[in-house]
C-alpha distance (Angstrom), angle and dihedral (degrees) to the residues before:
residue distance angle dihedral
M1 . . .
E2 3.77 . .
Q3 3.83 112.6 .
E4 3.79 125.6 -159.5
I5 3.81 122.3 -176.8
R6 3.80 118.4 -173.4
A7 3.79 135.1 175.0
K8 3.78 131.2 -159.2
N9 3.82 122.2 -162.8
L10 3.82 92.6 -5.7
T11 3.79 141.7 60.3
I12 3.79 124.6 -115.6
S13 3.79 118.2 -139.2
D14 3.79 121.9 -135.9
N15 3.81 89.5 -111.7
S16 3.79 90.7 55.9
R17 3.81 91.6 47.9
S18 3.81 91.9 51.5
Y19 3.82 90.7 46.5
I20 3.81 91.1 52.5
A21 3.80 91.5 47.4
R22 3.83 91.3 50.7
K23 3.80 91.7 50.1
L24 3.80 91.7 49.2
D25 3.81 89.6 50.6
C26 3.80 89.7 52.9
L27 3.78 89.4 49.5
S28 3.80 91.6 51.6
R29 3.81 88.8 59.7
H30 3.81 89.5 63.4
L31 3.81 97.0 37.5
N32 3.78 103.6 36.6
N33 3.81 95.8 176.7
I34 3.84 98.2 66.2
D35 3.81 109.7 137.0
Q36 3.80 99.1 178.1
A37 3.82 135.3 10.9
R38 3.80 121.1 -165.9
V39 3.80 122.7 -172.3
E40 3.80 119.2 -170.5
L41 3.79 121.5 -172.2
K42 3.78 118.9 -172.4
K43 3.75 137.9 170.9
E44 3.78 116.4 -134.6
S45 3.76 128.8 -169.4
T46 3.79 106.6 -123.1
R47 3.76 134.5 153.6
S48 3.78 91.5 -117.4
Q49 3.80 113.6 76.1
Q50 3.82 88.3 -157.2
D51 3.83 94.5 66.0
R52 3.81 102.9 46.5
I53 3.83 100.9 112.0
V54 3.82 119.5 55.8
A55 3.81 120.7 -164.8
Q56 3.79 116.3 -166.1
V57 3.82 122.4 -175.1
T58 3.80 121.0 -167.7
L59 3.80 120.7 -173.7
N60 3.79 126.6 -168.8
C61 3.81 109.5 -154.8
N62 3.82 109.4 -179.5
G63 3.80 92.3 -45.6
V64 3.82 95.8 -38.2
I65 3.81 112.6 113.8
L66 3.80 118.9 -146.5
R67 3.80 118.9 -173.1
G68 3.79 134.0 -176.6
E69 3.79 133.4 176.4
E70 3.79 133.0 -166.5
R71 3.81 134.1 178.0
A72 3.80 127.7 -148.2
P73 3.81 140.4 162.1
T74 3.85 94.7 -116.2
V75 3.80 139.5 19.4
């Protein structure tokens, strides 16, 4: 599985990168046909302090695209 981790308007620490990689490895145990995993973290300016960081995960599983998004106050 090819993994790509990107950040926009923030920096990702090495601990966060290793955490993301571990979680993607756990996910690949359940979905064994994942070709590519892309994680995008970005910081948005919103009124709500609770929704500043957006994490978006996109998986390519033999041509089927799975996508999930979550918002949080910190990385």
